[in-house]
C-alpha positions as MATLAB code, in Angstrom:
seq = 'MPGPIDIVLCFHNAFRRDMLEIDNATFDAALKGIDINNILNRLHITGELLDYHARGEEAAVFPAVEKVAPLVARAYLLDHRELDIMVAGLEAMRTAPTALAVTRATAVLHAHLRIHLNKEDSHLYPILRERTTEDEQKSIVGIMASKIPPEKTPTLVQWLLPLLGHDDRAIVAKGWMTLMPPPVFAGIKPLMKETLPQDDWAELVRRIPELEWPHRDYPSIRQ';
ca = [
      46.058    4.151 -125.613;
      44.417    0.721 -125.613;
      40.821    0.715 -126.805;
      37.938   -1.662 -126.143;
      38.897   -3.919 -129.041;
      42.343   -4.541 -127.536;
      40.764   -6.800 -124.914;
      40.151   -9.284 -127.718;
      43.821   -9.206 -128.723;
      44.762  -10.090 -125.146;
      42.594  -13.176 -125.440;
      44.440  -14.028 -128.644;
      47.743  -13.863 -126.782;
      46.340  -16.208 -124.140;
      45.213  -18.717 -126.761;
      48.646  -18.615 -128.399;
      50.463  -19.305 -125.150;
      48.010  -21.977 -124.066;
      48.236  -23.906 -127.315;
      52.029  -23.630 -127.356;
      52.194  -25.116 -123.858;
      49.681  -27.842 -124.727;
      51.501  -28.738 -127.940;
      54.829  -28.967 -126.105;
      53.234  -31.056 -123.355;
      51.709  -33.582 -125.748;
      55.025  -33.949 -127.596;
      56.839  -34.499 -124.317;
      54.219  -37.042 -123.238;
      54.616  -38.970 -126.478;
      58.396  -39.060 -126.101;
      58.379  -40.140 -122.455;
      55.284  -42.313 -122.375;
      53.541  -40.000 -119.908;
      49.769  -40.248 -119.390;
      48.131  -37.780 -121.746;
      44.674  -37.582 -120.179;
      45.458  -34.525 -118.037;
      46.614  -32.670 -121.127;
      43.413  -33.594 -122.948;
      41.406  -32.313 -120.000;
      43.244  -29.011 -120.277;
      42.633  -28.974 -124.017;
      38.928  -29.574 -123.400;
      38.756  -26.272 -121.498;
      40.742  -24.481 -124.196;
      38.472  -25.837 -126.912;
      35.369  -24.771 -125.024;
      36.634  -21.218 -124.527;
      37.861  -21.055 -128.110;
      34.346  -21.975 -129.253;
      32.807  -19.140 -127.194;
      35.403  -16.766 -128.628;
      34.660  -17.840 -132.190;
      30.914  -17.517 -131.632;
      31.481  -13.985 -130.399;
      33.559  -13.051 -133.428;
      30.976  -14.490 -135.784;
      28.160  -12.627 -134.044;
      29.896   -9.262 -133.680;
      33.337   -8.901 -135.253;
      32.713  -10.399 -138.681;
      29.462   -8.481 -139.317;
      31.127   -5.226 -138.233;
      34.034   -5.854 -140.593;
      31.644   -6.776 -143.408;
      30.041   -3.329 -143.135;
      33.300   -1.429 -143.559;
      35.335   -3.913 -145.628;
      33.072   -6.272 -147.573;
      34.309   -9.825 -148.299;
      37.222   -9.604 -145.866;
      35.681  -11.646 -143.058;
      34.709  -14.650 -145.178;
      38.167  -16.180 -145.203;
      38.331  -15.927 -141.420;
      35.001  -17.719 -141.140;
      36.481  -20.591 -143.158;
      39.364  -20.695 -140.673;
      36.830  -21.056 -137.866;
      35.194  -24.044 -139.520;
      38.585  -25.748 -139.835;
      39.262  -25.037 -136.160;
      35.887  -26.588 -135.305;
      36.882  -29.791 -137.086;
      40.276  -29.931 -135.362;
      38.888  -29.313 -131.875;
      36.098  -31.852 -132.421;
      38.659  -34.429 -133.522;
      40.745  -33.918 -130.397;
      37.633  -34.070 -128.233;
      36.736  -37.419 -129.769;
      40.198  -38.750 -128.888;
      39.441  -38.378 -125.173;
      37.551  -41.688 -125.232;
      40.612  -43.710 -126.296;
      43.657  -41.464 -126.611;
      46.985  -42.473 -128.075;
      49.892  -40.133 -127.473;
      51.112  -40.118 -131.059;
      47.700  -39.304 -132.536;
      47.095  -36.556 -129.981;
      50.532  -35.084 -130.588;
      49.964  -34.914 -134.331;
      46.537  -33.347 -133.854;
      47.680  -30.714 -131.354;
      50.597  -29.763 -133.602;
      48.192  -29.093 -136.472;
      45.745  -27.200 -134.255;
      48.542  -25.113 -132.756;
      49.920  -24.157 -136.176;
      46.529  -23.337 -137.689;
      45.370  -21.337 -134.688;
      48.608  -19.362 -134.487;
      48.441  -18.435 -138.171;
      44.747  -17.553 -137.878;
      45.246  -15.293 -134.850;
      48.273  -13.622 -136.416;
      46.210  -12.773 -139.487;
      43.378  -11.411 -137.379;
      45.744   -9.271 -135.318;
      47.554   -7.841 -138.331;
      44.590   -7.444 -140.677;
      41.076   -7.892 -139.297;
      41.315   -6.009 -136.014;
      43.264   -3.032 -137.401;
      40.375   -2.556 -139.844;
      37.955   -2.476 -136.921;
      40.137   -0.106 -134.925;
      40.475    2.329 -137.826;
      36.938    2.209 -139.230;
      34.667    1.875 -136.200;
      33.950    4.221 -133.318;
      34.796    3.509 -129.694;
      31.111    2.975 -128.934;
      30.861    0.467 -131.780;
      33.905   -1.347 -130.422;
      32.337   -1.466 -126.950;
      29.244   -3.009 -128.483;
      31.347   -5.618 -130.272;
      33.143   -6.591 -127.076;
      29.847   -6.703 -125.213;
      28.295   -9.086 -127.744;
      31.374  -11.301 -127.606;
      31.196  -11.405 -123.819;
      27.517  -12.412 -123.995;
      28.485  -15.656 -125.751;
      30.183  -16.901 -122.575;
      27.647  -18.583 -120.266;
      27.654  -16.866 -116.846;
      28.454  -20.131 -115.088;
      31.653  -20.351 -117.125;
      32.972  -17.012 -115.873;
      35.158  -18.572 -113.117;
      36.660  -20.968 -115.663;
      37.382  -18.071 -118.005;
      39.082  -15.943 -115.335;
      41.146  -18.846 -113.989;
      42.218  -19.784 -117.512;
      42.915  -16.294 -118.848;
      44.851  -14.360 -116.219;
      47.761  -16.807 -115.667;
      48.385  -16.892 -119.417;
      48.763  -13.107 -119.749;
      51.703  -10.834 -119.113;
      51.439   -7.751 -116.938;
      50.531   -5.389 -119.789;
      47.736   -7.589 -121.108;
      46.365   -8.221 -117.613;
      46.109   -4.480 -117.085;
      44.279   -4.008 -120.398;
      41.792   -6.750 -119.559;
      41.230   -5.606 -115.973;
      40.773   -1.968 -116.977;
      38.463   -3.019 -119.788;
      36.321   -5.140 -117.499;
      36.127   -2.325 -114.953;
      35.027    0.095 -117.646;
      32.592   -2.102 -119.547;
      30.971   -4.165 -116.784;
      28.355   -2.834 -114.384;
      30.159   -2.149 -111.084;
      28.356   -4.910 -109.131;
      29.289   -7.452 -111.802;
      32.956   -6.499 -111.691;
      32.821   -6.510 -107.895;
      31.840  -10.165 -108.118;
      34.723  -11.009 -110.433;
      37.475   -9.097 -108.626;
      37.891  -11.578 -105.727;
      38.261  -14.406 -108.247;
      40.922  -12.430 -110.098;
      42.808  -11.907 -106.850;
      42.562  -15.589 -105.922;
      43.725  -16.678 -109.366;
      46.901  -14.598 -109.499;
      50.024  -15.089 -107.360;
      50.349  -12.389 -104.721;
      53.172  -10.579 -106.542;
      51.234  -10.519 -109.806;
      48.132   -9.150 -108.075;
      50.252   -6.478 -106.396;
      51.657   -5.479 -109.778;
      48.163   -5.263 -111.252;
      47.029   -3.044 -108.376;
      50.105   -0.869 -108.837;
      49.072   -0.327 -112.452;
      45.365    0.080 -111.626;
      45.024    1.497 -108.093;
      41.229    1.594 -108.520;
      41.231   -2.164 -107.960;
      41.515   -1.432 -104.251;
      38.510    0.885 -104.231;
      35.208   -0.331 -102.742;
      32.923   -1.464 -105.552;
      30.484    1.380 -104.868;
      33.167    3.762 -106.146;
      33.658    2.040 -109.510;
      31.196    4.198 -111.474;
      33.657    7.112 -111.291;
      36.140    5.295 -113.520;
      33.484    4.911 -116.197;
      33.289    8.644 -116.777;
];
């Protein structure tokens, strides 16, 4: 059964897909001479959310790993600093972008991020899953969520859900329903519904029928 920490892995899958699409788009733009500014605007959002994600890992995940597996997290922190440099470089290109330079930079960012996330999924997060309790994992996810400014919640939902498959959407939705106070989730649910195509929302409801419950009933799923 998915646990609280699996929500984070769903975010990793979203970052992988997003960067793959962005990398392909910049390459196509360079080949065809297409305006690249829209892609850089998309990358700006990705970079912002990636920064919140990294801040959350550094505040919660890495310290938790350090307690149960000393020295392991340090290499991942170095990866984060490299990602910071790459994202900052691409952000600077927005002032005077050239397709070739952007394409080279997104290719490097895509490769580094993919390798970094793969290592986390196969090494770092299994350590957490095996050596921390469910309550500790809930705390980790809660701290990570706190690094996202509340006003960025709509951006996060609109970015995340379209990038996920049905299984990951169900993990995220169930996790949010379980971990968020019911009134908070009640505020997010309409945005989730608006973000997803009708068929995808129907599939999510089929997997989680509680999504159709009035928000006053949500506390029962937390038991």
